[in-house]
C-alpha positions as CSV (number, residue, x, y, z in Angstrom):
1,M,-24.6,28.8,-11.2
2,N,-23.2,32.1,-10.0
3,V,-20.5,32.4,-7.3
4,V,-23.0,33.7,-4.6
5,T,-25.3,30.8,-5.2
6,K,-22.4,28.4,-5.2
7,L,-21.2,29.8,-1.8
8,T,-24.7,29.5,-0.3
9,L,-25.1,25.9,-1.5
10,S,-21.5,25.0,-0.4
11,T,-22.2,26.3,3.1
12,A,-25.4,24.3,3.4
13,L,-23.7,21.1,2.2
14,S,-20.9,21.7,4.7
15,V,-23.4,21.9,7.6
16,V,-25.1,18.6,6.5
17,S,-22.0,16.5,5.7
18,G,-19.0,18.2,7.1
19,L,-17.2,17.1,3.9
20,A,-18.3,19.3,1.1
21,T,-16.1,22.4,1.3
22,A,-14.1,24.6,3.7
23,D,-16.0,26.8,6.1
24,I,-14.1,29.8,4.8
25,T,-13.8,31.6,8.1
26,N,-11.4,34.0,6.5
27,G,-10.3,34.6,2.9
28,P,-12.0,33.3,-0.2
29,N,-13.7,30.0,-0.6
30,P,-10.9,28.1,-2.4
31,Y,-13.5,25.8,-4.1
32,A,-15.4,28.7,-5.7
33,A,-15.2,29.1,-9.4
34,G,-11.8,30.5,-10.5
35,Y,-10.0,29.5,-7.3
36,G,-7.4,26.7,-6.9
37,F,-8.9,23.9,-4.7
38,D,-10.9,21.0,-6.0
39,T,-12.7,18.1,-4.5
40,P,-11.5,14.7,-5.8
41,Q,-14.9,14.1,-7.5
42,Q,-14.4,17.2,-9.7
43,A,-10.6,17.2,-10.1
44,T,-8.6,15.8,-12.9
45,W,-6.3,14.3,-10.3
46,G,-9.2,12.6,-8.5
47,G,-11.6,9.9,-9.4
48,W,-13.3,9.3,-6.1
49,T,-15.8,11.1,-3.8
50,R,-14.9,12.4,-0.3
51,G,-16.4,9.9,2.2
52,D,-16.1,6.9,-0.1
53,A,-15.1,3.7,1.6
54,G,-11.4,3.1,1.4
55,T,-10.5,6.8,1.0
56,L,-9.3,9.4,3.5
57,H,-10.0,13.1,3.9
58,A,-9.1,15.9,6.4
59,E,-9.3,19.6,6.1
60,W,-8.3,22.7,8.2
61,D,-9.4,26.3,7.8
62,T,-8.7,27.7,11.3
63,F,-5.9,26.4,13.5
64,D,-7.0,27.4,17.0
65,D,-8.9,24.1,17.6
66,A,-8.6,22.8,21.2
67,S,-10.1,19.3,20.7
68,Y,-6.8,17.7,19.9
69,A,-4.6,17.4,23.0
70,G,-1.1,19.0,22.7
71,L,0.6,22.3,22.3
72,R,0.7,23.8,18.8
73,T,-1.6,21.0,17.5
74,A,-5.1,21.1,15.9
75,A,-7.6,18.6,14.7
76,A,-9.3,18.9,11.3
77,D,-11.9,21.7,11.9
78,V,-13.6,21.7,8.5
79,G,-14.2,17.9,8.3
80,S,-12.7,14.5,8.0
81,A,-13.7,11.1,6.6
82,N,-12.6,7.6,7.4
83,T,-9.5,8.7,9.4
84,S,-8.3,7.1,12.6
85,N,-6.3,10.2,13.3
86,A,-5.9,13.6,11.6
87,Y,-4.0,16.6,13.0
88,I,-1.6,19.4,12.0
89,S,1.2,20.5,14.2
90,W,3.6,23.5,13.9
91,S,6.9,24.8,15.1
92,P,7.6,27.1,18.1
93,G,7.2,30.8,17.3
94,T,4.3,30.1,15.0
95,F,0.9,30.9,16.4
96,A,-2.8,31.1,15.5
97,A,-3.4,34.8,14.6
98,G,-6.7,36.6,15.0
99,T,-7.8,35.4,11.6
100,G,-7.3,31.7,12.6
101,N,-4.4,31.5,10.2
102,L,-1.0,30.3,11.4
103,Y,1.7,33.0,11.3
104,S,5.2,33.9,12.5
105,F,6.7,37.4,12.8
106,S,10.4,36.3,12.9
107,V,11.2,32.6,12.8
108,P,11.0,30.0,10.0
109,Q,7.7,28.0,10.0
110,S,7.4,24.2,9.7
111,Y,4.4,22.0,9.7
112,Q,3.5,18.4,9.9
113,V,0.1,17.0,8.9
114,E,-0.8,13.4,9.8
115,V,-3.7,11.7,8.3
116,A,-4.1,8.0,9.3
117,G,-6.5,5.3,8.1
118,S,-7.0,2.4,5.8
119,V,-6.9,3.1,2.0
120,V,-8.2,0.2,-0.1
121,A,-6.4,0.3,-3.4
122,E,-3.2,-1.0,-5.1
123,L,-2.3,2.4,-6.6
124,I,-2.6,5.3,-4.2
125,R,-2.7,9.1,-4.8
126,A,-2.1,11.2,-1.7
127,V,-3.1,14.9,-2.4
128,L,-2.2,18.0,-0.4
129,Q,-3.8,21.4,-1.2
130,V,-2.4,24.4,0.6
131,E,-3.4,28.1,0.8
132,T,-0.9,30.7,2.0
133,W,-0.8,34.5,2.3
134,G,2.4,36.4,2.2
135,T,5.6,34.4,2.1
136,Q,5.1,31.3,0.1
137,L,6.0,27.8,1.1
138,D,9.3,26.2,0.1
139,Y,7.7,23.9,-2.4
140,S,10.9,22.1,-3.3
141,A,11.2,20.8,0.3
142,I,7.7,19.4,0.7
143,K,7.7,15.7,1.6
144,M,5.1,13.0,2.3
145,N,6.5,10.0,4.3
146,G,9.9,11.3,3.2
147,L,9.1,11.1,-0.5
148,T,9.4,13.8,-3.1
149,P,6.0,14.7,-4.8
150,T,5.0,13.3,-8.1
151,Y,3.4,16.7,-9.0
152,S,3.5,20.2,-7.6
153,A,2.1,23.4,-9.2
154,T,0.3,26.6,-8.2
155,Q,-3.4,26.5,-9.1
156,F,-4.3,30.1,-8.2
157,S,-2.3,33.2,-7.3
158,D,-3.4,36.8,-6.5
159,P,-0.4,39.1,-5.5
160,N,-2.8,41.8,-4.4
161,Y,-5.5,39.9,-2.5
162,E,-7.3,42.2,-0.1
163,S,-7.0,40.5,3.3
164,T,-7.4,41.6,6.9
165,F,-3.7,42.3,6.8
166,G,-4.0,44.5,3.8
167,K,-2.9,43.4,0.3
168,V,-1.1,40.0,0.4
169,D,0.2,37.5,-2.1
170,L,-2.5,34.7,-1.9
171,V,-1.4,31.4,-3.3
172,Q,-3.3,28.1,-3.6
173,H,-1.0,25.2,-4.4
174,L,-1.5,21.5,-5.4
175,I,0.9,18.7,-4.6
176,Y,0.4,15.0,-4.9
177,W,2.2,11.7,-4.6
178,D,1.5,8.5,-6.5
179,L,2.3,5.3,-4.5
180,N,2.4,1.7,-5.6
181,Q,0.8,0.6,-2.3
182,P,-0.8,2.0,0.8
183,S,1.4,3.2,3.7
184,A,2.5,0.1,5.7
185,N,1.5,1.7,9.0
186,G,-1.5,3.5,7.7
187,K,0.0,6.9,8.3
188,Y,0.5,9.7,5.8
189,L,2.9,12.4,7.1
190,F,3.1,15.6,5.1
191,N,6.0,18.0,6.0
192,F,6.3,21.5,4.7
193,G,7.4,25.0,5.7
194,S,8.5,28.5,4.9
195,G,10.4,31.5,6.1
196,P,8.7,34.0,8.5
197,H,5.8,36.1,7.5
198,S,3.8,33.3,5.9
199,S,0.2,33.0,6.9
200,L,-1.1,29.5,6.5
201,G,-4.8,29.8,5.5
202,Q,-6.1,26.4,4.4
203,V,-4.9,22.8,4.2
204,A,-6.8,19.9,2.6
205,V,-5.7,16.3,2.3
206,D,-7.4,13.6,0.1
207,I,-6.1,10.1,-0.4
208,G,-7.7,7.5,-2.7
209,A,-7.2,5.2,-5.6
210,I,-5.7,6.4,-8.8
211,A,-8.2,6.2,-11.6
212,S,-7.3,3.4,-14.0
213,S,-6.0,4.6,-17.3
214,V,-7.2,3.7,-20.8
215,P,-5.1,0.7,-22.0
216,A,-2.5,1.5,-24.6
217,P,-3.2,0.5,-28.2
218,V,-1.9,-3.0,-29.0
219,P,0.6,-3.0,-31.9
220,L,-0.7,-4.9,-34.9
221,P,1.4,-7.9,-36.2
222,A,3.8,-7.1,-39.1
223,A,1.8,-9.5,-41.4
224,V,-1.3,-7.3,-40.9
225,W,0.6,-4.1,-41.9
226,F,2.1,-5.9,-44.9
227,M,-1.3,-7.1,-46.0
228,G,-2.8,-3.6,-45.6
229,S,0.0,-2.1,-47.6
230,A,-0.5,-4.6,-50.4
231,M,-4.2,-3.8,-50.6
232,L,-3.5,-0.1,-50.8
233,G,-1.0,-0.8,-53.6
234,L,-3.6,-2.7,-55.6
235,L,-6.2,0.0,-55.1
236,G,-3.7,2.6,-56.4
237,F,-2.8,0.4,-59.4
238,N,-6.5,0.0,-60.3
239,K,-7.1,3.7,-59.9
240,Q,-4.3,4.5,-62.3
241,N,-5.6,2.0,-64.9
242,K,-9.0,3.5,-64.6
243,F,-7.8,7.0,-65.5
244,A,-5.5,5.7,-68.2
245,A,-8.4,3.9,-70.0
């Protein structure tokens, strides 16, 4: 399937379900081939499908939404699933630019994303995918419920991406947290930020059960190893006698 076909299909699926992909109002489709976002059903970090019972999803592509009451706050405009609450808020001096991205000319930028709901699993993976243009986030300071990430890595970077601002450093970054149990109050609070001149383009949150791993091999008893070694020794002895005959 070529990229154009994938974009057309993704757009159609978004209209139907509201869960498939971003609406890519500006910038590239981060789910298109070669870019850095993944859905949990296709990702190595996943193992569930958006919309599954006992999982949570929320996603933002533009941040000028007015359906969530409060200054500098926006509800998930791309889609959400199974959430009792989902919003992003940002610090004073940061504003929704004409592109719909969040931007600041002169002050540091800080964000909080809340996704709330019931996750049915004993081992939880909370996943944050973020796209920025220009100044990158301070990845070392990103927290979820005050916890340091289990994993954090850039999945795609183009230092010369042609945007409506001209050429920018476009980065799509993946962060996730592995938890031994669901959040006690059902809230997952993600905090991240940057210096000025960062344009926040996309945010996606997925929370679900960690896929069970393959059990580790069970060590064989010493007696079995001894018996195996003895049998190999006898085979070697017989082989030597055969060639000596």
